[in-house]
C-alpha positions as CSV (number, residue, x, y, z in Angstrom):
1,M,0.0,0.0,0.0
2,S,1.3,3.4,-0.9
3,P,1.8,5.9,2.0
4,A,-0.5,8.9,2.3
5,L,1.0,11.9,0.5
6,P,0.9,15.2,2.3
7,A,0.3,18.3,0.1
8,A,0.1,22.0,0.2
9,P,-3.4,23.5,0.6
10,E,-5.5,23.3,-2.6
11,A,-5.5,27.0,-3.1
12,E,-1.7,27.1,-3.3
13,W,-1.8,24.7,-6.3
14,F,-3.7,27.3,-8.3
15,Q,-1.3,30.2,-7.6
16,T,1.1,31.6,-10.3
17,P,4.2,32.8,-8.5
18,T,7.1,34.0,-10.6
19,L,9.7,31.2,-10.8
20,R,13.3,32.2,-11.7
21,G,16.0,30.1,-13.2
22,Q,19.4,31.0,-14.7
23,H,18.1,31.2,-18.2
24,V,14.3,31.6,-18.0
25,V,11.7,33.2,-15.9
26,L,8.2,31.8,-15.5
27,E,5.4,34.2,-14.7
28,G,1.6,34.2,-15.0
29,L,0.6,34.2,-18.7
30,N,-1.5,37.2,-19.7
31,E,-2.3,39.3,-22.8
32,S,0.9,41.3,-22.5
33,H,2.8,38.2,-23.8
34,A,0.8,38.0,-27.0
35,A,2.9,40.2,-29.2
36,D,6.1,38.2,-28.6
37,L,4.3,34.9,-29.1
38,C,2.8,36.1,-32.3
39,A,6.1,37.5,-33.6
40,G,8.0,34.2,-33.0
41,A,5.4,31.6,-33.9
42,D,5.1,29.7,-37.1
43,G,2.6,27.1,-38.4
44,E,4.2,24.2,-36.6
45,T,4.1,26.1,-33.3
46,V,0.3,25.6,-33.0
47,R,-0.4,22.7,-35.4
48,L,-0.4,20.0,-32.8
49,L,-1.7,21.9,-29.8
50,A,-4.4,19.8,-28.1
51,R,-6.7,22.8,-27.8
52,G,-5.8,24.4,-31.0
53,G,-4.1,27.8,-31.4
54,P,-5.2,31.4,-32.0
55,S,-7.7,32.1,-34.8
56,A,-5.2,34.2,-36.8
57,A,-1.5,35.2,-36.8
58,T,-2.1,38.5,-35.1
59,P,-1.3,39.8,-31.6
60,E,-5.0,40.3,-31.0
61,A,-5.8,36.7,-31.8
62,W,-3.0,35.5,-29.6
63,A,-4.4,37.7,-26.8
64,G,-7.8,36.1,-27.2
65,Y,-6.2,32.6,-27.2
66,I,-4.4,33.4,-24.0
67,G,-7.7,34.5,-22.4
68,Q,-9.3,31.3,-23.5
69,L,-6.5,29.2,-21.9
70,N,-6.7,31.2,-18.6
71,A,-10.5,30.6,-18.5
72,L,-10.1,26.8,-18.5
73,P,-10.8,25.2,-15.1
74,E,-8.2,23.3,-13.2
75,R,-5.4,24.9,-15.3
76,I,-2.6,27.4,-14.5
77,N,-0.5,29.0,-17.3
78,F,2.9,30.5,-17.2
79,A,4.7,32.6,-19.8
80,V,8.3,31.5,-20.5
81,R,10.6,34.5,-20.7
82,L,14.3,34.7,-21.4
83,A,16.1,35.9,-18.2
84,G,18.4,38.2,-20.1
85,S,16.2,40.0,-22.6
86,G,12.8,39.4,-21.1
87,V,11.4,38.2,-24.5
88,T,8.5,35.7,-24.2
89,V,9.5,32.5,-26.0
90,G,6.6,30.2,-25.1
91,R,4.3,29.1,-22.3
92,I,4.3,26.1,-19.9
93,S,1.2,25.1,-18.0
94,Y,-0.2,22.9,-15.3
95,S,-2.8,22.0,-17.9
96,E,-4.8,19.9,-15.5
97,I,-4.5,19.9,-11.7
98,R,-6.0,17.2,-9.4
99,W,-5.3,18.3,-5.9
100,A,-7.3,15.5,-4.3
101,D,-5.2,12.9,-6.1
102,R,-1.9,14.8,-5.7
103,W,-1.0,15.2,-9.4
104,A,-0.6,17.7,-12.1
105,E,-0.3,17.5,-15.9
106,I,2.3,19.7,-17.6
107,G,2.0,20.9,-21.2
108,T,4.5,23.1,-23.1
109,M,4.5,25.3,-26.2
110,L,7.8,26.8,-27.2
111,L,8.6,29.1,-30.2
112,P,11.1,27.7,-32.8
113,A,13.9,30.0,-31.6
114,A,13.7,28.5,-28.1
115,Q,13.7,24.8,-29.1
116,G,16.9,22.8,-28.6
117,T,18.2,25.3,-26.0
118,T,18.2,25.5,-22.2
119,V,14.7,26.9,-22.3
120,N,12.8,23.6,-22.3
121,P,14.7,21.7,-19.7
122,E,14.9,24.7,-17.3
123,A,11.2,25.5,-17.7
124,K,10.3,21.9,-16.9
125,L,12.8,21.9,-14.0
126,L,11.2,25.0,-12.4
127,L,7.6,23.7,-12.8
128,M,8.3,20.1,-11.7
129,A,10.3,21.3,-8.7
130,R,7.4,23.5,-7.7
131,A,5.0,20.5,-8.1
132,F,7.1,18.0,-6.1
133,E,9.0,20.2,-3.7
134,V,6.5,22.9,-2.8
135,L,3.1,21.6,-3.6
136,G,3.7,18.0,-2.5
137,A,2.6,16.3,-5.7
138,G,3.0,12.5,-5.9
139,R,2.9,12.5,-9.7
140,V,3.5,14.7,-12.7
141,H,2.4,13.5,-16.1
142,F,2.5,14.6,-19.7
143,K,0.3,13.7,-22.7
144,V,2.0,14.0,-26.1
145,D,0.4,13.8,-29.5
146,A,1.6,10.5,-31.0
147,R,2.5,12.4,-34.2
148,N,4.9,14.8,-32.4
149,A,8.2,13.1,-32.8
150,R,10.2,16.1,-31.2
151,S,8.1,16.1,-28.1
152,L,8.3,12.3,-27.8
153,R,12.1,12.5,-27.9
154,A,12.0,15.2,-25.3
155,M,10.0,13.0,-22.9
156,H,12.5,10.2,-23.2
157,K,15.4,12.6,-22.6
158,L,13.6,13.9,-19.5
159,G,13.6,10.4,-18.1
160,A,9.8,10.1,-17.7
161,V,8.2,6.7,-17.8
162,Q,6.1,5.9,-20.9
163,E,2.9,4.5,-19.6
164,G,0.9,3.8,-22.7
165,T,-1.2,5.4,-25.4
166,L,-4.7,6.7,-25.1
167,R,-6.2,5.9,-28.5
168,Q,-8.3,8.6,-30.2
169,Y,-8.3,10.3,-26.9
170,Q,-9.0,13.9,-28.0
171,V,-10.7,15.5,-31.0
172,M,-8.7,18.4,-32.3
173,P,-10.3,21.6,-33.5
174,D,-9.8,20.3,-37.1
175,G,-11.8,17.1,-36.3
176,Y,-8.8,14.8,-36.1
177,A,-9.0,12.3,-33.2
178,R,-5.5,12.2,-31.8
179,D,-3.7,9.5,-30.0
180,S,-2.0,10.7,-26.8
181,V,1.1,9.1,-25.4
182,V,1.2,9.3,-21.6
183,F,4.5,9.8,-19.7
184,S,4.9,10.3,-15.9
185,V,7.3,11.0,-13.2
186,L,6.6,9.9,-9.6
187,R,7.8,11.7,-6.4
188,G,10.4,8.9,-5.8
189,E,11.7,9.3,-9.3
190,W,12.1,13.1,-9.2
191,P,15.6,13.3,-7.7
192,A,17.1,11.4,-10.6
193,V,15.0,13.3,-13.2
194,R,16.0,16.6,-11.5
195,A,19.7,15.6,-11.7
196,G,19.3,14.7,-15.4
197,L,17.7,18.1,-16.2
198,E,20.4,20.0,-14.3
199,A,23.1,18.1,-16.3
200,R,21.3,18.9,-19.6
201,I,21.0,22.6,-18.7
202,A,24.7,22.7,-17.7
203,G,25.7,21.1,-21.0
204,L,23.5,23.3,-23.1
205,G,24.4,26.5,-21.2
């Protein structure tokens, strides 16, 4: 039998504190981040997003999209900004939070210029550290579109455990029923995953 998992109060799980790393800063996502996201995005940035993307490639449409994300229940969104320049290069989210079961799902969208850099591992390090070390999560998981080879590779680099595939799990805005590959990290696995992320950041930095 698994031991009972203590956790921070439920309200704390839904806060958006600013989280600072060496290379990135995470802060609550809002409409002020729309212009940078619009300027740096391309068609591939939004093509495989589970909930679709903005209705047009304009700052106004991106602002509306951000508003829609922030209105979703059980979800907390952070902008990913470069620590040096302050430019917004993506967003990372607790895309679903289940306080009663002590878990959170993490989803990430990064602009092309940020991919393959320290941005992804450090953003994940900051959000996973908050989940496990501050909130008391027992589990963090990720659901990846089975067509997204880059994100699948990233999950294996992370050291997450591939649990299986949810077939035709979610209908995309274009009507496509996507398969979602589920990966997870448990609290007892976190120290090793954290060490791996720190090593990757050091190597890329």
